[in-house]
Every structure is written in C-alpha cells, then in structure tokens.
DSSP file (Angstrom, degrees, kcal/mol; ACC not computed):
  #  RESIDUE AA STRUCTURE BP1 BP2  ACC     N-H-->O    O-->H-N    N-H-->O    O-->H-N    TCO  KAPPA ALPHA  PHI   PSI    X-CA   Y-CA   Z-CA
    1    1 A R    > >       0   0    0      0, 0.0     3,-1.3     0, 0.0     5,-0.6   0.000 360.0 360.0 360.0 -40.6    9.4   -5.0    1.6
    2    2 A K  T 3 5 +     0   0    0      1,-0.3     0, 0.0     3,-0.1     0, 0.0   0.541 360.0  59.9 -76.7  -1.9   12.8   -3.8    0.7
    3    3 A R  T 3 5S-     0   0    0      3,-0.0    -1,-0.3    24,-0.0    23,-0.1   0.204 131.7 -64.2-111.9  16.1   11.5   -2.4   -2.6
    4    4 A G  T < 5S+     0   0    0     -3,-1.3    -2,-0.1    19,-0.0    18,-0.0   0.371 111.4  90.4 127.9  -8.1    8.9    0.1   -1.3
    5    5 A F  T > 5 +     0   0    0     -4,-0.1     3,-0.6    15,-0.0    -3,-0.1   0.030  52.0 153.2-108.2  28.0    6.1   -1.7    0.4
    6    6 A K  T 3 <S-     0   0    0     -5,-0.6     2,-2.0     1,-0.2    -4,-0.1   0.448  72.5 -43.4 -35.2-161.0    7.6   -1.6    3.9
    7    7 A N  T 3  S+     0   0    0     -6,-0.0     2,-0.4     2,-0.0    -1,-0.2  -0.530  95.9 140.4 -77.4  81.0    5.1   -1.7    6.8
    8    8 A K    <   -     0   0    0     -2,-2.0     2,-0.5    -3,-0.6     0, 0.0  -0.975  46.1-145.9-132.4 138.4    2.7    0.8    5.3
    9    9 A A        -     0   0    0     -2,-0.4     2,-0.3     2,-0.0    -2,-0.0  -0.898  20.5-147.1-101.1 130.3   -1.0    1.1    5.2
   10   10 A F        -     0   0    0     -2,-0.5     3,-0.1     1,-0.1     6,-0.0  -0.718  10.5-139.5 -97.8 148.3   -2.4    2.6    2.0
   11   11 A Q  S    S+     0   0    0     -2,-0.3     2,-0.3     1,-0.1    -1,-0.1   0.839  82.5  11.5 -73.5 -34.3   -5.6    4.7    1.9
   12   12 A T  S  > S-     0   0    0      1,-0.1     4,-1.3     0, 0.0    -1,-0.1  -0.925  71.1-114.3-141.5 163.3   -6.9    3.2   -1.3
   13   13 A L  H  > S+     0   0    0     -2,-0.3     4,-2.5     1,-0.2     5,-0.2   0.866 117.6  59.8 -64.1 -36.5   -6.3    0.4   -3.8
   14   14 A E  H  > S+     0   0    0      1,-0.2     4,-2.6     2,-0.2    -1,-0.2   0.878 101.6  53.0 -59.8 -38.2   -5.4    3.0   -6.3
   15   15 A A  H  > S+     0   0    0      2,-0.2     4,-2.1     1,-0.2    -1,-0.2   0.870 108.6  50.3 -65.0 -36.8   -2.5    4.1   -4.0
   16   16 A V  H  X S+     0   0    0     -4,-1.3     4,-2.6     2,-0.2    -2,-0.2   0.933 111.5  47.8 -65.0 -46.1   -1.3    0.5   -3.8
   17   17 A I  H  X S+     0   0    0     -4,-2.5     4,-2.5     2,-0.2    -2,-0.2   0.908 110.6  51.6 -62.7 -42.9   -1.4    0.2   -7.6
   18   18 A D  H  X S+     0   0    0     -4,-2.6     4,-2.1     1,-0.2    -1,-0.2   0.918 111.9  46.5 -59.5 -44.4    0.5    3.6   -8.0
   19   19 A K  H  X S+     0   0    0     -4,-2.1     4,-2.6     2,-0.2    -2,-0.2   0.905 110.7  52.7 -66.0 -41.2    3.2    2.4   -5.6
   20   20 A L  H  X S+     0   0    0     -4,-2.6     4,-2.8     1,-0.2     5,-0.2   0.919 109.3  49.1 -60.4 -44.3    3.5   -1.0   -7.4
   21   21 A Q  H  X S+     0   0    0     -4,-2.5     4,-2.4     1,-0.2    -1,-0.2   0.913 111.1  50.4 -61.2 -42.6    3.9    0.8  -10.7
   22   22 A E  H  X S+     0   0    0     -4,-2.1     4,-1.1     2,-0.2    -2,-0.2   0.919 112.5  46.2 -60.8 -45.3    6.6    3.0   -9.2
   23   23 A V  H  < S+     0   0    0     -4,-2.6     4,-0.5     2,-0.2     3,-0.5   0.924 112.3  49.9 -65.9 -44.9    8.5    0.0   -7.7
   24   24 A I  H >< S+     0   0    0     -4,-2.8     3,-1.3     1,-0.2    -2,-0.2   0.911 108.7  52.5 -61.4 -42.8    8.3   -2.0  -10.9
   25   25 A Q  H 3< S+     0   0    0     -4,-2.4    -1,-0.2     1,-0.3    -2,-0.2   0.767 108.7  52.1 -65.3 -24.2    9.6    0.9  -13.0
   26   26 A G  T 3< S+     0   0    0     -4,-1.1    -1,-0.3    -3,-0.5    -2,-0.2   0.485  85.9 110.5 -90.3  -3.2   12.5    1.2  -10.6
   27   27 A L  S <  S-     0   0    0     -3,-1.3     2,-0.1    -4,-0.5    -3,-0.0  -0.409  75.0-110.9 -72.7 146.5   13.5   -2.5  -10.8
   28   28 A E     >  -     0   0    0      1,-0.1     4,-2.3    -2,-0.1     3,-0.4  -0.464  29.4-114.8 -69.9 150.1   16.7   -3.5  -12.6
   29   29 A K  H  > S+     0   0    0      1,-0.2     4,-2.6     2,-0.2     5,-0.2   0.872 115.1  53.3 -56.2 -40.6   16.2   -5.3  -15.8
   30   30 A S  H  > S+     0   0    0      2,-0.2     4,-2.1     1,-0.2    -1,-0.2   0.870 109.1  48.8 -66.0 -36.5   17.8   -8.5  -14.4
   31   31 A V  H  > S+     0   0    0     -3,-0.4     4,-2.0     2,-0.2    -2,-0.2   0.925 113.1  47.0 -68.4 -44.7   15.5   -8.5  -11.3
   32   32 A L  H  X S+     0   0    0     -4,-2.3     4,-2.5     2,-0.2     5,-0.2   0.919 112.4  49.6 -63.2 -44.2   12.4   -8.0  -13.4
   33   33 A K  H  X S+     0   0    0     -4,-2.6     4,-1.2    -5,-0.2    -1,-0.2   0.907 110.1  51.3 -61.7 -42.0   13.4  -10.7  -15.9
   34   34 A S  H  < S+     0   0    0     -4,-2.1     4,-0.4    -5,-0.2    -1,-0.2   0.886 111.7  47.9 -62.2 -39.6   14.1  -13.1  -13.0
   35   35 A T  H >< S+     0   0    0     -4,-2.0     3,-1.0     1,-0.2    -2,-0.2   0.935 114.8  42.1 -69.0 -48.0   10.6  -12.5  -11.5
   36   36 A V  H 3< S+     0   0    0     -4,-2.5    -1,-0.2     1,-0.2    -2,-0.2   0.604 105.9  65.3 -79.8  -9.4    8.6  -12.8  -14.7
   37   37 A S  T 3< S+     0   0    0     -4,-1.2    -1,-0.2    -5,-0.2    -2,-0.2   0.562  75.4 112.1 -86.0  -8.6   10.6  -15.9  -15.8
   38   38 A R  S <> S-     0   0    0     -3,-1.0     4,-2.2    -4,-0.4     3,-0.5  -0.367  75.1-124.7 -68.7 144.2    9.3  -18.0  -12.9
   39   39 A Q  H  > S+     0   0    0      1,-0.2     4,-2.4     2,-0.2     5,-0.2   0.897 108.6  52.2 -58.0 -45.0    7.0  -20.9  -13.9
   40   40 A W  H  > S+     0   0    0      1,-0.2     4,-1.0     2,-0.2    -1,-0.2   0.829 110.0  50.7 -64.8 -29.4    4.2  -19.8  -11.6
   41   41 A T  H  > S+     0   0    0     -3,-0.5     4,-0.8    -6,-0.2     3,-0.4   0.924 110.6  47.7 -72.3 -44.3    4.2  -16.3  -13.0
   42   42 A R  H >X S+     0   0    0     -4,-2.2     4,-2.0     1,-0.2     3,-0.8   0.888 106.5  58.4 -62.5 -39.0    4.1  -17.6  -16.6
   43   43 A L  H 3X S+     0   0    0     -4,-2.4     4,-1.7     1,-0.2    -1,-0.2   0.823  95.8  63.9 -62.4 -31.3    1.2  -19.9  -15.8
   44   44 A L  H 3< S+     0   0    0     -4,-1.0    -1,-0.2    -3,-0.4    -2,-0.2   0.884 112.4  34.7 -58.1 -38.1   -0.9  -17.0  -14.6
   45   45 A F  H X< S+     0   0    0     -4,-0.8     3,-0.6    -3,-0.8    -2,-0.2   0.757 112.7  58.1 -91.0 -27.1   -0.8  -15.6  -18.1
   46   46 A E  H 3< S+     0   0    0     -4,-2.0    -2,-0.2     1,-0.2    -3,-0.2   0.799 104.3  52.6 -73.1 -27.8   -0.9  -18.8  -20.1
   47   47 A N  T 3<        0   0    0     -4,-1.7    -1,-0.2     1,-0.2    -2,-0.1   0.479 360.0 360.0 -87.8  -2.5   -4.2  -20.0  -18.4
   48   48 A N    <         0   0    0     -3,-0.6    -1,-0.2    -5,-0.1    -2,-0.1   0.431 360.0 360.0-101.6 360.0   -6.1  -16.8  -19.3
C-alpha cells in the first residue's frame, strides 16, 4: 500500500500491471533484493 497501490480500483488488468511495473522500477535495490531473496519467492520460479 505504501508503494503505490493504496486504496485504488483500477479500470483494467493492464492498468494494474502498468502500476506494478512503475512501482517495481522505483524500488531501492536493497528492497527489491530483499523481496526476491525470500524462499517462497524463489520457489515460485524453481518449480516452473
């Protein structure tokens, strides 16, 4: 919520994806690294 998805309704899924990309690109490197280093996140990609 504090990174751009506050209490907002999006018109389309594409609008959600666009906002997500914007938020991810604005993250500090340390925050992004911390997020993708979590075990449950890694498992999402290892099982595919």
